[in-house]
C-alpha positions in Angstrom: 21.0 -24.1 10.3 18.3 -24.8 11.3 17.3 -20.6 11.7 18.5 -20.5 8.1 15.6 -23.1 7.2 13.2 -20.8 8.7 14.5 -18.1 7.1 13.2 -19.6 4.2 10.3 -21.1 5.2 8.7 -18.6 6.2 7.7 -16.4 3.0 7.0 -19.5 1.1 4.2 -20.8 3.9 2.8 -16.9 3.4 2.5 -16.8 0.1 0.8 -20.2 -0.3 -1.3 -19.1 2.6 -1.8 -15.3 0.7 -2.8 -17.4 -2.4 -5.2 -19.5 -0.7 -7.0 -16.2 1.5 -7.0 -14.2 -2.4 -8.9 -17.6 -3.9 -11.3 -17.5 -0.8 -12.0 -13.5 -1.0 -12.6 -14.1 -4.9 -14.5 -16.5 -4.8 -16.8 -15.5 -2.2 -16.6 -11.7 -3.1 -15.9 -10.8 -6.4 -18.4 -13.6 -8.3 -20.8 -12.4 -6.5 -20.9 -8.9 -7.2 -19.3 -9.2 -10.8 -19.7 -12.1 -13.6 -16.1 -13.3 -13.5 -15.9 -17.1 -12.9 -14.6 -18.2 -9.5 -10.5 -19.3 -9.8 -8.2 -22.0 -9.0 -5.7 -21.9 -6.2 -2.6 -22.1 -8.9 -4.7 -18.4 -11.0 -5.4 -16.7 -7.2 -1.3 -17.3 -7.0 -0.6 -15.8 -10.4 -2.8 -12.8 -9.4 -0.9 -12.3 -5.8 1.6 -12.1 -8.4 0.6 -10.4 -11.1 -0.5 -7.3 -8.0 3.0 -8.2 -6.7 4.5 -7.1 -10.3 1.9 -4.1 -11.0 2.0 -2.5 -7.9 5.3 -2.6 -6.4 7.2 -5.5 -3.7 7.5 -2.3 -1.0 5.0 -2.3 1.9 4.5 0.5 4.5 7.1 2.2 6.8 9.4 1.3 3.6 11.6 3.7 1.5 8.6 4.6 -1.0 5.6 3.5 1.6 2.7 4.9 3.4 3.9 5.2 6.8 7.3 6.3 6.6 6.7 9.2 4.2 4.7 10.5 6.8 7.3 9.9 9.9 10.3 11.4 7.5 7.9 14.7 6.9 7.4 14.9 10.8 10.7 14.9 11.6 11.8 17.4 8.9 9.2 19.3 10.1 10.9 19.4 13.5 14.5 20.6 12.2 13.0 23.5 10.5 12.9 27.1 11.9 9.1 29.1 12.3 10.0 31.2 9.4 10.7 27.5 6.8 7.4 26.2 8.3 5.5 29.0 7.4 7.1 29.0 3.7 6.1 25.2 3.0 2.3 26.4 4.9 1.9 28.8 2.2 2.9 26.9 -0.5 0.4 23.8 0.7 -2.4 26.4 0.7 -1.4 27.9 -2.9 -1.5 24.1 -3.7 -4.2 23.6 -3.1 -6.1 26.7 -3.7 -8.5 25.1 -6.0 -9.8 22.6 -3.3 -13.1 22.5 -1.7 -12.2 22.0 1.7 -15.6 20.4 2.9 -15.9 18.0 0.1 -12.2 17.5 -1.6 -13.5 18.2 -4.9 -12.6 21.0 -7.2 -14.3 24.2 -7.5 
């Protein structure tokens, strides 16, 4: 029974802690470099929730997140034959032909 309470308590504490961090960062950074006003604790919690709604609840390592895609590609590459690997490399080269390798900008 106590593990269940802890299971539900950790996300709640995390949300309140992250809201406090968002408030501190906003009030100490954003107000100095822009003309935005300081935010209250509850406004910071609202900003955190708004960002999660707009940008999603998935993090790295989960399906659709950043690090998982790299791992999946690596696993797929290891299972490819040499011919398939060369096809993929040539496709990537054709796809990126218009980009300058040094600056990453379009020619």
